[in-house]
Structures are given as structure tokens and as C-alpha cells.
N, CA, C and O of each residue as an XYZ file, in Angstrom:
832
protein
N      12.568     -4.075    -27.544
C      12.938     -4.198    -26.048
C      14.001     -5.232    -25.993
O      13.927     -6.243    -26.692
N      15.018     -5.002    -25.158
C      16.181     -5.767    -25.021
C      15.803     -6.846    -24.021
O      14.848     -6.747    -23.250
N      16.634     -7.896    -24.095
C      16.485     -9.152    -23.057
C      16.396     -8.643    -21.678
O      15.616     -9.130    -20.859
N      17.257     -7.587    -21.397
C      17.452     -7.179    -20.125
C      16.103     -6.475    -19.481
O      15.720     -6.588    -18.317
N      15.555     -5.808    -20.420
C      14.170     -5.195    -20.077
C      13.169     -6.315    -19.813
O      12.352     -6.285    -18.893
N      13.292     -7.253    -20.650
C      12.302     -8.409    -20.359
C      12.614     -8.949    -19.089
O      11.645     -9.087    -18.343
N      13.796     -9.312    -18.625
C      14.169     -9.796    -17.421
C      13.695     -8.912    -16.216
O      13.103     -9.389    -15.248
N      14.019     -7.525    -16.363
C      13.636     -6.533    -15.418
C      12.174     -6.571    -15.132
O      11.798     -6.568    -13.960
N      11.265     -6.609    -16.181
C       9.834     -6.624    -16.026
C       9.447     -7.938    -15.170
O       8.623     -7.868    -14.259
N      10.075     -9.100    -15.514
C       9.644    -10.250    -14.807
C      10.072    -10.069    -13.379
O       9.233    -10.289    -12.505
N      11.227     -9.711    -13.060
C      11.819     -9.422    -11.815
C      10.905     -8.593    -10.879
O      10.620     -8.865     -9.713
N      10.529     -7.603    -11.562
C       9.546     -6.516    -10.956
C       8.341     -7.252    -10.531
O       7.934     -7.138     -9.374
N       7.652     -8.116    -11.529
C       6.429     -8.510    -11.307
C       6.463     -9.560    -10.189
O       5.542     -9.647     -9.377
N       7.681    -10.460    -10.158
C       7.780    -11.442     -9.110
C       7.987    -10.647     -7.805
O       7.291    -10.968     -6.842
N       8.862     -9.655     -7.679
C       9.130     -8.943     -6.327
C       7.843     -8.391     -5.814
O       7.458     -8.555     -4.656
N       7.201     -7.733     -6.725
C       6.013     -7.027     -6.246
C       4.952     -8.010     -5.545
O       4.514     -7.932     -4.397
N       4.637     -9.021     -6.608
C       3.525     -9.962     -6.097
C       4.122    -10.928     -4.810
O       3.372    -11.335     -3.922
N       5.357    -11.182     -4.845
C       5.840    -11.988     -3.771
C       5.816    -11.154     -2.397
O       5.548    -11.703     -1.328
N       6.110     -9.811     -2.506
C       6.001     -9.111     -1.343
C       4.624     -8.960     -0.801
O       4.426     -8.987      0.414
N       3.628     -8.794     -1.699
C       2.167     -8.750     -1.256
C       1.776    -10.078     -0.611
O       1.169    -10.113      0.459
N       2.166    -11.250     -1.336
C       1.994    -12.427     -0.859
C       2.484    -12.821      0.628
O       1.795    -13.413      1.458
N       3.694    -12.414      0.783
C       4.417    -12.552      2.060
C       3.773    -11.654      3.087
O       3.570    -12.034      4.240
N       3.459    -10.462      2.646
C       2.769     -9.603      3.699
C       1.480    -10.189      4.272
O       1.198    -10.178      5.470
N       0.683    -10.730      3.241
C      -0.654    -11.315      3.774
C      -0.453    -12.596      4.557
O      -1.186    -12.953      5.479
N       0.588    -13.245      4.116
C       0.773    -14.643      4.862
C       1.274    -14.188      6.263
O       0.903    -14.833      7.244
N       2.057    -13.164      6.405
C       2.622    -12.801      7.713
C       1.372    -12.421      8.676
O       1.296    -12.762      9.857
N       0.481    -11.717      8.028
C      -0.857    -11.247      8.733
C      -1.584    -12.438      9.337
O      -2.053    -12.378     10.474
N      -1.674    -13.499      8.587
C      -2.397    -14.742      8.880
C      -1.721    -15.630      9.915
O      -2.357    -16.147     10.834
N      -0.396    -15.793      9.735
C       0.302    -16.752     10.436
C       0.460    -16.349     11.944
O       0.357    -15.184     12.328
N       0.710    -17.378     12.736
C       0.977    -17.061     14.324
C       2.396    -16.848     14.612
O       2.796    -16.383     15.680
N       3.119    -17.183     13.677
C       4.659    -16.875     13.923
C       4.967    -15.432     14.336
O       4.545    -14.473     13.690
N       5.688    -15.319     15.394
C       6.049    -13.969     15.934
C       6.661    -13.132     14.722
O       7.439    -13.694     13.952
N       6.335    -11.867     14.556
C       6.845    -10.959     13.614
C       6.619     -9.598     14.052
O       5.970     -9.397     15.079
N       7.089     -8.655     13.376
C       6.923     -7.230     13.714
C       5.462     -6.935     13.486
O       4.858     -6.178     14.247
N       4.860     -7.537     12.418
C       3.494     -7.175     12.337
C       2.538     -7.671     13.475
O       1.574     -7.016     13.870
N       2.897     -8.860     13.946
C       2.092     -9.402     15.035
C       2.261     -8.520     16.374
O       1.338     -8.427     17.182
N       3.404     -7.932     16.538
C       3.646     -7.012     17.573
C       2.743     -5.810     17.391
O       2.105     -5.344     18.335
N       2.697     -5.304     16.135
C       1.859     -4.082     15.921
C       0.443     -4.376     16.170
O      -0.290     -3.520     16.665
N       0.006     -5.595     15.836
C      -1.426     -5.950     16.025
C      -1.758     -5.881     17.492
O      -2.828     -5.382     17.839
N      -0.832     -6.391     18.443
C      -0.971     -6.272     19.811
C      -1.171     -4.958     20.308
O      -2.047     -4.686     21.129
N      -0.233     -3.994     19.741
C      -0.241     -2.609     19.987
C      -1.597     -1.892     19.700
O      -2.164     -1.133     20.486
N      -2.018     -2.234     18.495
C      -3.290     -1.791     17.974
C      -4.466     -2.210     18.896
O      -5.298     -1.370     19.238
N      -4.537     -3.437     19.280
C      -5.543     -3.959     20.187
C      -5.518     -3.095     21.481
O      -6.558     -2.664     21.979
N      -4.291     -2.864     22.000
C      -4.226     -2.176     23.326
C      -4.592     -0.744     23.100
O      -5.084     -0.102     24.028
N      -4.380     -0.185     21.900
C      -4.737      1.268     21.652
C      -6.176      1.500     21.659
O      -6.674      2.518     22.140
N      -6.878      0.508     21.097
C      -8.395      0.521     21.180
C      -8.910      0.345     22.563
O      -9.805      1.088     22.964
N      -8.432     -0.542     23.287
C      -8.896     -0.643     24.696
C      -8.543      0.466     25.570
O      -9.342      0.802     26.444
N      -7.345      1.118     25.416
C      -6.849      2.280     26.222
C      -7.879      3.555     25.843
O      -8.353      4.355     26.650
N      -8.066      3.525     24.557
C      -8.910      4.755     24.206
C     -10.521      4.629     24.709
O     -11.233      5.614     24.904
N     -10.914      3.365     24.865
C     -12.262      3.207     25.295
C     -12.408      3.366     26.799
O     -13.461      3.628     27.380
N     -11.188      3.168     27.371
C     -11.113      3.444     28.826
C     -11.214      4.716     29.445
O     -11.673      4.906     30.572
N     -10.725      5.673     28.597
C     -10.738      7.099     28.939
C     -12.155      7.615     28.821
O     -13.003      7.107     28.087
N     -12.346      8.681     29.615
C     -13.737      9.290     29.543
C     -14.012      9.999     28.323
O     -15.161      9.990     27.880
N     -13.079     10.618     27.723
C     -13.293     11.451     26.484
C     -12.456     10.786     25.292
O     -11.239     10.643     25.410
N     -13.076     10.424     24.254
C     -12.407      9.965     22.968
C     -11.711     10.871     22.157
O     -11.072     10.508     21.169
N     -11.817     12.163     22.570
C     -11.220     13.189     21.687
C      -9.794     12.877     21.378
O      -9.399     13.138     20.242
N      -8.992     12.367     22.218
C      -7.592     12.082     21.894
C      -7.575     11.153     20.650
O      -6.871     11.428     19.679
N      -8.207     10.265     20.686
C      -8.333      9.080     19.610
C      -8.842      9.735     18.272
O      -8.335      9.470     17.183
N      -9.881     10.608     18.444
C     -10.349     11.204     17.156
C      -9.406     12.147     16.568
O      -9.332     12.241     15.343
N      -8.623     12.908     17.400
C      -7.581     13.768     16.914
C      -6.552     12.948     16.362
O      -6.003     13.436     15.374
N      -6.127     11.775     16.759
C      -4.972     11.068     16.251
C      -5.541     10.443     14.937
O      -4.810     10.348     13.951
N      -6.818     10.022     14.911
C      -7.329      9.410     13.491
C      -7.485     10.617     12.556
O      -7.306     10.399     11.357
N      -7.783     11.817     12.934
C      -7.848     12.941     12.181
C      -6.517     13.285     11.443
O      -6.540     13.583     10.249
N      -5.437     13.246     12.109
C      -3.957     13.349     11.680
C      -3.700     12.258     10.763
O      -3.087     12.491      9.721
N      -4.146     10.970     11.072
C      -3.981      9.966     10.150
C      -4.656     10.103      8.942
O      -4.073      9.817      7.897
N      -5.911     10.539      8.939
C      -6.810     10.776      7.693
C      -6.144     11.910      6.845
O      -6.092     11.830      5.618
N      -5.668     12.907      7.504
C      -5.079     13.983      6.808
C      -3.698     13.752      5.981
O      -3.372     14.292      4.924
N      -2.948     12.763      6.786
C      -1.796     12.278      6.003
C      -2.153     11.405      4.828
O      -1.589     11.579      3.748
N      -3.014     10.525      4.985
C      -3.580      9.743      3.768
C      -4.049     10.642      2.639
O      -3.729     10.447      1.467
N      -4.876     11.702      3.077
C      -5.432     12.604      2.093
C      -4.290     13.289      1.341
O      -4.428     13.523      0.140
N      -3.182     13.619      1.981
C      -2.085     14.238      1.262
C      -1.532     13.324      0.241
O      -1.244     13.749     -0.878
N      -1.358     11.988      0.603
C      -0.992     11.021     -0.376
C      -1.877     10.949     -1.548
O      -1.387     10.923     -2.677
N      -3.191     10.915     -1.351
C      -4.176     10.630     -2.333
C      -4.138     11.914     -3.323
O      -4.138     11.791     -4.548
N      -4.108     13.093     -2.683
C      -4.043     14.280     -3.658
C      -2.739     14.327     -4.505
O      -2.792     14.707     -5.674
N      -1.612     13.958     -3.948
C      -0.434     14.019     -4.625
C      -0.474     12.878     -5.733
O       0.051     13.057     -6.832
N      -1.092     11.750     -5.406
C      -1.052     10.659     -6.507
C      -2.083     11.052     -7.664
O      -1.871     10.716     -8.830
N      -3.079     11.697     -7.323
C      -4.130     12.094     -8.418
C      -3.280     13.191     -9.287
O      -3.310     13.182    -10.517
N      -2.600     14.035     -8.610
C      -1.867     15.083     -9.401
C      -0.804     14.501    -10.288
O      -0.589     14.941    -11.418
N      -0.033     13.335     -9.660
C       0.944     12.610    -10.445
C       0.317     11.925    -11.597
O       0.885     11.906    -12.689
N      -0.834     11.361    -11.400
C      -1.543     10.547    -12.348
C      -1.997     11.411    -13.470
O      -1.975     10.971    -14.620
N      -2.418     12.650    -13.196
C      -2.793     13.558    -14.212
C      -1.617     13.994    -15.101
O      -1.736     14.109    -16.321
N      -0.434     14.241    -14.409
C       0.738     14.608    -15.173
C       1.120     13.573    -16.092
O       1.319     13.868    -17.270
N       1.259     12.257    -15.638
C       1.712     11.220    -16.501
C       0.785     10.972    -17.562
O       1.244     10.675    -18.665
N      -0.580     11.057    -17.378
C      -1.316     10.924    -18.605
C      -1.296     12.038    -19.543
O      -1.594     11.866    -20.725
N      -0.938     13.245    -19.041
C      -0.775     14.386    -19.928
C       0.398     14.127    -20.776
O       0.400     14.670    -21.881
N       1.428     13.363    -20.434
C       2.762     13.161    -21.120
C       2.701     11.762    -21.623
O       3.744     11.187    -21.932
N       1.491     11.153    -21.728
C       1.456      9.741    -22.255
C       2.030      9.489    -23.614
O       2.687      8.477    -23.859
N       1.781     10.395    -24.471
C       2.317     10.420    -25.942
C       3.746     10.229    -25.880
O       4.276      9.345    -26.554
N       4.461     11.046    -25.065
C       5.920     10.948    -25.091
C       6.331      9.735    -24.257
O       7.355      9.151    -24.614
N       5.721      9.319    -23.280
C       6.154      8.171    -22.483
C       6.029      6.937    -23.341
O       6.894      6.061    -23.315
N       4.952      6.866    -24.105
C       4.761      5.614    -24.813
C       5.314      5.647    -26.186
O       4.862      4.860    -27.018
N       6.153      6.397    -26.466
C       6.877      6.665    -27.740
C       7.835      5.489    -28.207
O       8.114      5.308    -29.392
N       8.327      4.681    -27.132
C       9.265      3.705    -27.389
C       8.426      2.466    -28.043
O       7.544      1.872    -27.422
N       8.783      2.185    -29.259
C       7.951      1.093    -29.947
C       8.590     -0.253    -29.955
O       8.131     -1.107    -30.713
N       9.697     -0.550    -29.116
C      10.376     -1.804    -29.157
C       9.243     -2.809    -28.578
O       8.502     -2.497    -27.646
N       9.205     -3.964    -29.201
C       8.358     -5.082    -28.888
C       8.540     -5.640    -27.415
O       9.696     -5.691    -26.993
N       7.579     -6.033    -26.650
C       7.710     -6.663    -25.424
C       7.713     -8.237    -25.706
O       6.794     -8.810    -26.292
N       8.881     -8.876    -25.207
C       8.880    -10.362    -25.377
C       8.655    -10.809    -26.849
O       8.170    -11.892    -27.175
N       9.067     -9.840    -27.686
C       8.954    -10.138    -29.117
C       7.674    -10.113    -29.801
O       7.521    -10.428    -30.981
N       6.654     -9.680    -28.919
C       5.259     -9.448    -29.388
C       5.049     -8.061    -29.931
O       5.158     -7.076    -29.201
N       4.751     -7.980    -31.198
C       4.639     -6.576    -31.962
C       3.509     -5.836    -31.381
O       3.524     -4.606    -31.346
N       2.531     -6.531    -30.924
C       1.172     -5.686    -30.404
C       1.557     -4.981    -29.111
O       0.834     -4.061    -28.728
N       2.672     -5.341    -28.375
C       2.786     -4.687    -27.088
C       4.278     -4.006    -27.175
O       5.290     -4.668    -27.403
N       4.268     -2.748    -26.984
C       5.489     -1.956    -27.109
C       5.987     -1.611    -25.667
O       5.221     -1.571    -24.704
N       7.317     -1.366    -25.592
C       7.957     -1.102    -24.396
C       7.450      0.042    -23.614
O       7.320     -0.006    -22.391
N       7.123      1.223    -24.445
C       6.580      2.474    -24.006
C       5.234      2.156    -23.215
O       5.027      2.585    -22.080
N       4.313      1.336    -23.949
C       3.107      1.131    -23.367
C       3.275      0.294    -22.130
O       2.543      0.512    -21.164
N       4.177     -0.634    -22.095
C       4.318     -1.387    -20.845
C       4.822     -0.597    -19.684
O       4.353     -0.759    -18.557
N       5.840      0.319    -19.966
C       6.277      1.149    -18.862
C       5.163      2.094    -18.417
O       4.956      2.259    -17.215
N       4.454      2.706    -19.330
C       3.329      3.639    -18.884
C       2.318      2.750    -18.014
O       1.978      3.125    -16.892
N       1.881      1.629    -18.544
C       0.910      0.888    -17.861
C       1.418      0.414    -16.488
O       0.666      0.463    -15.515
N       2.614     -0.021    -16.396
C       3.386     -0.474    -15.165
C       3.333      0.797    -13.963
O       3.081      0.638    -12.768
N       3.609      1.931    -14.577
C       3.487      3.175    -13.576
C       2.052      3.514    -13.227
O       1.758      3.787    -12.063
N       1.233      3.508    -14.106
C      -0.193      3.678    -13.812
C      -0.760      2.667    -12.847
O      -1.581      2.970    -11.981
N      -0.302      1.490    -13.028
C      -0.720      0.225    -12.139
C      -0.288      0.444    -10.660
O      -1.030      0.130     -9.730
N       0.947      0.999    -10.481
C       1.426      1.295     -9.234
C       0.771      2.432     -8.558
O       0.572      2.399     -7.344
N       0.413      3.475     -9.319
C      -0.194      4.629     -8.803
C      -1.598      4.202     -8.368
O      -2.013      4.575     -7.271
N      -2.321      3.472     -9.136
C      -3.710      3.058     -8.820
C      -3.701      2.248     -7.432
O      -4.446      2.480     -6.480
N      -2.712      1.250     -7.502
C      -2.592      0.378     -6.355
C      -2.388      1.090     -5.158
O      -3.031      0.701     -4.183
N      -1.523      2.187     -5.003
C      -1.339      3.064     -3.958
C      -2.680      3.867     -3.503
O      -3.122      3.944     -2.356
N      -3.189      4.415     -4.624
C      -4.430      5.188     -4.445
C      -5.596      4.469     -3.831
O      -6.315      4.968     -2.965
N      -5.734      3.315     -4.312
C      -6.763      2.292     -3.966
C      -6.591      2.023     -2.396
O      -7.558      2.122     -1.641
N      -5.355      1.689     -1.959
C      -5.102      1.493     -0.554
C      -5.264      2.564      0.266
O      -5.888      2.427      1.318
N      -4.708      3.814     -0.114
C      -4.857      4.938      0.671
C      -6.360      5.346      0.978
O      -6.700      5.722      2.099
N      -7.217      5.248     -0.065
C      -8.494      5.633     -0.085
C      -9.265      4.659      0.942
O     -10.119      5.047      1.740
N      -8.831      3.353      0.793
C      -9.573      2.425      1.846
C      -9.125      2.660      3.087
O      -9.853      2.425      4.052
N      -7.895      3.143      3.231
C      -7.338      3.338      4.596
C      -8.167      4.472      5.146
O      -8.622      4.335      6.282
N      -8.433      5.661      4.417
C      -9.213      6.641      4.884
C     -10.595      6.283      5.226
O     -11.193      6.820      6.159
N     -11.149      5.297      4.407
C     -12.574      4.768      4.695
C     -12.628      4.058      5.995
O     -13.601      4.199      6.735
N     -11.643      3.317      6.297
C     -11.625      2.497      7.594
C     -11.345      3.463      8.757
O     -11.938      3.322      9.826
N     -10.438      4.451      8.556
C     -10.204      5.352      9.613
C     -11.469      6.260      9.939
O     -11.756      6.531     11.106
N     -12.154      6.684      8.940
C     -13.340      7.291      9.269
C     -14.388      6.587      9.918
O     -15.156      7.168     10.686
N     -14.480      5.285      9.643
C     -15.398      4.395     10.264
C     -14.929      4.123     11.830
O     -15.696      3.944     12.776
N     -13.626      4.134     11.867
C     -13.180      3.849     13.363
C     -13.414      5.046     14.229
O     -13.627      4.944     15.438
N     -13.368      6.256     13.543
C     -13.639      7.479     14.371
C     -15.024      7.528     14.907
O     -15.268      8.043     15.998
N     -15.961      6.979     14.124
C     -17.310      6.734     14.666
C     -17.551      5.622     15.607
O     -18.340      5.710     16.548
N     -16.815      4.521     15.314
C     -16.966      3.370     16.250
C     -16.287      3.745     17.720
O     -16.820      3.433     18.785
N     -15.168      4.382     17.626
C     -14.572      4.780     18.861
C     -15.235      5.650     19.870
O     -14.938      5.717     21.063
N     -16.231      6.351     19.207
C     -17.073      7.376     20.065
C     -18.453      6.868     20.256
O     -19.325      7.542     20.804
N     -18.656      5.567     19.759
C     -20.086      4.918     19.840
C     -20.167      3.929     20.890
O     -21.091      3.116     20.901
N     -19.206      3.941     21.831
C     -19.211      2.789     22.887
C     -19.407      1.541     22.437
O     -20.416      0.917     22.767
N     -18.442      1.005     21.604
C     -18.678     -0.241     21.064
C     -18.656     -1.425     21.867
O     -19.011     -2.511     21.409
N     -18.218     -1.254     23.159
C     -18.222     -2.229     24.174
C     -19.546     -2.634     24.637
O     -19.715     -3.695     25.238
N     -20.502     -1.806     24.370
C     -22.049     -1.924     24.683
C     -22.821     -2.770     23.767
O     -23.990     -3.062     24.022
N     -22.144     -3.223     22.585
C     -22.925     -3.762     21.427
C     -22.159     -5.066     21.048
O     -20.937     -5.199     20.997
N     -23.023     -5.911     20.816
C     -22.564     -7.262     20.128
C     -23.718     -8.054     19.637
O     -24.814     -8.012     20.196
N     -23.445     -8.846     18.489
C     -24.402     -9.759     17.936
C     -23.815    -11.205     17.983
O     -22.905    -11.523     17.217
N     -24.294    -12.002     18.808
C     -23.769    -13.346     18.838
C     -22.394    -13.273     19.280
O     -22.218    -12.722     20.366
N     -21.344    -13.732     18.640
C     -19.925    -13.921     18.961
C     -19.229    -12.589     18.365
O     -18.030    -12.438     18.601
N     -19.818    -11.757     17.714
C     -19.327    -10.641     17.131
C     -19.528     -9.448     18.123
O     -20.648     -8.986     18.342
N     -18.446     -8.995     18.683
C     -18.592     -7.940     19.733
C     -18.072     -6.495     19.037
O     -17.288     -6.398     18.094
N     -18.660     -5.520     19.690
C     -18.279     -4.142     19.119
C     -16.774     -3.916     19.263
O     -16.144     -3.300     18.404
N     -16.241     -4.396     20.299
C     -14.775     -4.051     20.571
C     -13.875     -4.840     19.460
O     -12.902     -4.328     18.905
N     -14.311     -6.058     19.239
C     -13.567     -6.915     18.137
C     -13.688     -6.175     16.751
O     -12.725     -6.089     15.988
N     -14.791     -5.703     16.502
C     -15.085     -4.973     15.177
C     -14.190     -3.697     15.178
O     -13.503     -3.388     14.205
N     -14.235     -3.062     16.194
C     -13.453     -1.800     16.338
C     -11.884     -2.146     16.125
O     -11.190     -1.387     15.448
N     -11.404     -3.187     16.657
C     -10.001     -3.600     16.544
C      -9.700     -3.839     15.036
O      -8.780     -3.304     14.417
N     -10.639     -4.750     14.517
C     -10.442     -5.067     13.171
C     -10.387     -3.976     12.091
O      -9.660     -4.050     11.101
N     -11.275     -2.887     12.384
C     -11.315     -1.828     11.609
C      -9.970     -0.938     11.780
O      -9.488     -0.362     10.804
N      -9.435     -0.863     12.968
C      -8.127     -0.185     13.117
C      -7.115     -1.001     12.317
O      -6.358     -0.337     11.609
N      -6.983     -2.226     12.309
C      -6.079     -3.072     11.709
C      -6.189     -2.984     10.209
O      -5.162     -2.938      9.531
N      -7.452     -2.958      9.627
C      -7.673     -2.801      8.217
C      -7.092     -1.403      7.783
O      -6.362     -1.252      6.804
N      -7.505     -0.399      8.630
C      -6.964      1.011      8.155
C      -5.407      0.953      8.159
O      -4.802      1.524      7.251
N      -4.775      0.337      9.072
C      -3.400      0.275      9.118
C      -2.746     -0.609      8.030
O      -1.650     -0.352      7.531
N      -3.475     -1.620      7.722
C      -2.957     -2.564      6.658
C      -2.929     -1.836      5.360
O      -1.919     -1.843      4.657
N      -4.112     -1.153      5.002
C      -4.274     -0.538      3.642
C      -3.122      0.597      3.624
O      -2.398      0.729      2.637
N      -3.008      1.316      4.642
C      -1.924      2.407      4.752
C      -0.664      1.880      4.414
O       0.092      2.446      3.624
N      -0.369      0.659      5.065
C       0.900      0.146      4.894
C       1.182     -0.324      3.462
O       2.285     -0.156      2.942
N       0.146     -0.923      2.834
C       0.221     -1.338      1.442
C       0.299     -0.184      0.498
O       0.926     -0.292     -0.556
N      -0.314      0.916      0.837
C      -0.277      2.217      0.092
C       1.174      2.760     -0.014
O       1.658      3.101     -1.093
N       1.904      2.826      1.277
C       3.207      3.274      1.328
C       4.162      2.324      0.596
O       5.125      2.727     -0.056
N       3.836      1.053      0.747
C       4.718      0.135     -0.006
C       4.786      0.255     -1.522
O       5.778      0.183     -2.249
N       3.446      0.464     -1.851
C       3.355      0.715     -3.381
C       3.996      1.899     -3.796
O       4.336      2.009     -4.974
N       4.207      2.806     -2.974
C       5.014      4.158     -3.404
C       6.393      3.660     -3.664
O       6.978      4.021     -4.685
N       6.938      2.872     -2.826
C       8.388      2.303     -2.929
C       8.427      1.784     -4.448
O       9.277      2.211     -5.230
N       7.506      0.885     -4.803
C       7.573      0.150     -6.156
C       7.211      1.052     -7.197
O       7.620      0.844     -8.340
N       6.358      2.208     -6.882
C       6.139      3.381     -7.965
C       7.451      3.881     -8.300
O       7.828      3.985     -9.467
N       8.254      4.237     -7.160
C       9.626      4.772     -7.333
C      10.529      4.088     -8.160
O      11.295      4.685     -8.917
N      10.475      2.751     -8.046
C      11.315      1.774     -8.740
C      10.975      1.858    -10.227
O      11.863      1.876    -11.078
N       9.592      1.912    -10.544
C       9.052      1.968    -11.973
C       9.621      3.025    -12.721
O       9.929      2.884    -13.905
N       9.798      4.234    -11.996
C      10.293      5.507    -12.680
C      11.684      5.292    -13.214
O      12.048      5.938    -14.196
N      12.508      4.400    -12.613
C      13.703      4.180    -12.910
C      13.816      3.435    -14.248
O      14.856      3.473    -14.907
N      12.773      2.787    -14.618
C      12.709      2.046    -15.811
C      12.828      2.933    -17.076
O      13.312      2.509    -18.126
N      12.393      4.092    -16.922
C      12.247      5.051    -18.075
C      13.777      5.582    -18.171
O      14.107      6.083    -19.246
N      14.615      5.521    -17.262
C      16.061      5.870    -17.473
C      16.792      4.723    -17.988
O      17.474      4.872    -19.002
N      16.724      3.522    -17.366
C      17.517      2.383    -17.753
C      17.027      1.042    -17.169
O      16.617      0.951    -16.012
N      17.088      0.049    -17.996
C      16.541     -1.146    -17.527
C      17.399     -1.823    -16.434
O      16.867     -2.554    -15.598
N      18.713     -1.583    -16.441
C      19.579     -2.177    -15.410
C      19.381     -1.498    -14.064
O      19.419     -2.112    -12.997
N      19.162     -0.164    -14.186
C      18.939      0.567    -12.980
C      17.460      0.120    -12.362
O      17.306      0.028    -11.144
N      16.512     -0.116    -13.191
C      15.269     -0.487    -12.709
C      15.331     -1.893    -12.128
O      14.615     -2.145    -11.159
N      16.092     -2.787    -12.618
C      16.254     -4.119    -12.082
C      16.932     -4.040    -10.673
O      16.534     -4.724     -9.730
N      17.889     -3.241    -10.594
C      18.847     -3.136     -9.301
C      17.863     -2.446     -8.270
O      17.813     -2.899     -7.127
N      17.182     -1.509     -8.584
C      16.451     -0.612     -7.640
C      15.231     -1.539     -7.133
O      14.825     -1.435     -5.976
N      14.696     -2.397     -7.996
C      13.632     -3.218     -7.684
C      13.939     -4.249     -6.716
O      13.166     -4.480     -5.786
N      15.081     -4.916     -6.887
C      15.505     -5.934     -5.998
C      16.002     -5.349     -4.602
O      15.798     -5.921     -3.531
N      16.698     -4.109     -4.747
C      17.112     -3.476     -3.573
C      15.953     -3.096     -2.630
O      16.039     -3.326     -1.424
N      14.862     -2.510     -3.185
C      13.661     -2.027     -2.525
C      13.075     -3.353     -1.805
O      12.895     -3.356     -0.587
N      12.801     -4.415     -2.564
C      12.149     -5.558     -2.026
C      12.914     -6.169     -0.788
O      12.310     -6.502      0.232
N      14.239     -6.291     -0.932
C      15.009     -6.685      0.128
C      14.931     -5.839      1.300
O      14.934     -6.303      2.440
N      14.855     -4.511      1.015
C      14.882     -3.491      2.189
C      13.515     -3.604      2.964
O      13.459     -3.527      4.191
N      12.374     -3.801      2.122
C      11.110     -3.794      2.713
C      10.975     -5.192      3.560
O      10.462     -5.184      4.679
N      11.417     -6.268      3.017
C      11.285     -7.576      3.676
C      12.142     -7.511      5.029
O      11.639     -7.906      6.081
N      13.431     -7.011      4.980
C      14.227     -7.111      6.032
C      14.175     -5.890      7.128
O      14.536     -6.045      8.295
N      13.767     -4.883      6.694
C      13.689     -3.623      7.634
C      12.472     -3.143      8.055
O      12.424     -2.219      8.867
N      11.387     -3.704      7.561
C       9.969     -3.208      7.796
C       9.170     -4.170      8.441
O       9.692     -4.879      9.301
N       7.875     -4.312      8.127
C       6.844     -5.144      8.936
C       6.930     -6.606      8.845
O       6.332     -7.269      9.693
N       7.597     -7.188      7.923
C       7.399     -8.666      7.650
C       8.284     -9.549      8.521
O       7.795    -10.386      9.280
N       9.706     -9.332      8.389
C      10.625    -10.262      9.006
C      11.076     -9.623     10.243
O      11.876    -10.200     10.980
């Protein structure tokens, strides 16, 4: 494993973990951001859906959302099976990682790709789970129920935000998954694509 591959791996790990950390920090902070605007829209969506006589429009929207997530999940499971099927060829590169003979470049590349697939799968599946729960909540008159300070509308809003959050993380995971594929081609390309994707996500999407 060349020094460039070492650097590329470190940069990828830093970029991915930094993006996730900044994403969650943005969710918790009160500083104005695109994500805070989205949360206001989500709150209004729940309120407006509860004010209409029939929740069928909301259920249909959630159905489309779930179907979109299901498509991602099916595709990722298929991709996971293909990659595992070619694992022997993928892990054939026996160059040591950071000079450690027990860890080979091929194994690290394979593990990195699998990790990104599992990360996206995990978030898409959780997004489906929350969207399914939301479809039940939205039709169950949540404004009529509360326990202490926990109101049904608040729980419904939080469920929508959770579904959208995991969907967002799943999609962002696909970006980093795409970057990981370039490592099989060239370490320099992998490094450049990783940095470019991270900057693009930070500047052009939900965070800044």
C-alpha cells in the first residue's frame, strides 16, 4: 500500500466522520440553517395534514416515500450480493496497510465499501420504519392523545423528522459509497472525489 493510499484512507475517514458529526450538530443547534428550515416545513406538514378531513393525501405521500426507500434498499442488497460474490478478486491486493502485514489493501478496500453499503442500508431501513409508523400516527388523530408533557402531535412531528433524517443519511452514504468505488481505480482519484463530495455536501445541501 503506497503512502498515497494511506493518506486517502485517512482523509476518507475524516471526511465521512466529520460530515456526520456536523450534520448532527446542525440538527441540535439553534443557529439558522437549511436543515432548521426543513424542520419548520415538516412541522407545518404534520399540522396541515391533521387539519384536513381525510388523511389519504398524507398516506399516499408516505407510501411514495416508502417505495422510494424500498428501491434503494433492494438495490443496495443486490449490490452487496454482487460485491461479496467477487470478494476474492476484490481482496486480491496484498499490499500492507500502514505497514501492517496482517491488514491488506484489498481487504481494507472491500471492508470500506461494505461499511458504506451497510451504513446506507441501515438508514434507509430505519427511514422506512419511521415512515410506516408515521402513516399510522397521522391517521390515528394524534392531537387527541398525550401523556404528561408528551403530546401526540409532538411525537408525530418527531417521527417525521426521524424518517427524513435517516433518509438524508442514507442518501449521503450513497455519495461516500460512490467515492469508495474510485479507490479500486486509483488512490489519487479516490482522494480527490472524497474531498470534492464532502465539500459539495457541506455547501450545497442540508448543513450550511
